[in-house]
N, C-alpha and C positions, 0 to 999 in steps of 0.2 A: 782448245776446248774451254779453257778457263774464261776467256773473253766472251764466249758464247753464253756461258752460265751467267756471267755478270750482266750481259745485255738482256737476258731473259727475265731478270728481276723486274725492271720497270716497264718492259713491253711484253707483248705476247710472245709465246714460244715460236710461232710461225714467223713473226717479224724478225726475231733474233736470228733464226736460221737463214732467212732470206738475205739478211744483211751480211752474215758471215760466210755464206756459201761461196760467193765469188772470190772472196779473200782466200779461203781455204783451197779452192780449186786452182787459183793463180799460184799460191805457194807450192802446191803439189807439182804443178807443171814446171815451175822454176827449179824445183829440187829433182825433178825427173822421177818421181815416185808415183805409185798408184793413187789416183785422185779419189777412188772409192773409199779408201781408208780415211781421208780427210772429211769426205762428205758424210760418212756414217758417224764419225766422231762429232761433227757439228750437229747432226740431227739428234743424236742421243743426248748431247750436252744441252741442247735447247729444251729438251723435255724434262730436265731435272731442276726445275725452279720451285723449290719447296719453301723458300725463305719468306715469301709474302703470300697473302691470300688473294692476289690479283688475278690468278689464273682460274678458268672455269672449274677445273677439278677441285681446286682448293676452296673456291667459293661454295661448292656444293655442301661441304662440311662446316664451313665457317659459321653460318647462321644457326642451323639446327644443333650443332655441337656446342654452341655458346663459347667458342674459342675467342681469345683475344689476339690482337696483332702480335704481341710479344710471345705467345705460344708458338706461332709459326717461326719466329726468329730463334727461339730456344731449341725447338725440336727439328725444324727444317734446316737450320744451318749445318749441324753435324750430318744430317742425312744427305744434304747436297754434297758435302765434302766426301762422304763415303761413296756416293754414286760416281763422283768425278774420278776418284781413285780406281774404282772398279772399271769404269769405262776406259781409263788410261791403260789398264792392263789388258782388258778383253778385246778392245777394238783392233789393235795391231795383231793380236793373235787370230781373231776371226777374219780380218781383212788385211793380210800381210802387205807391207809397203815394199814390194819388190821393185827394184830399180829398173826403169825403162830407159835405155840409152847405152852408150858405150861402156864396156866393162872397165873397171878401174884396176884390174889385175895386170901386173907386169909380165910380159912374156907370153 
C-alpha cells in the first residue's frame, strides 16, 4: 500500500491503482491468499493522496482557499500517514486474508 500512496503523488489516483493492481493480484496469487484484500488495499491507498494539490479534489480547494503548495505538504503529509495506518489495520479486518490452498497444519 505504501508504494501505491507514493505513486499517487505524481500521477492520478486511478493511474496509480491501475499500475499497482496487477502487482498486488500477482503477489496475492503467489502467496495463496485472498486477492480481494490486496485489491481493496490498493484502491484505498490510491485514494489517499493529500500531499500535493495535483488531484481534482485538492484542486477544488487550492485556488478558492488561497492555499500554498507547502500547506498541502504540512497538513497532507500527516493525514496521509494516518490514513495509511488506518487502512493497514482495517483492510485485513474487513477483507480477511484467508489462505487458499493446502493446509500447513501437521497431522
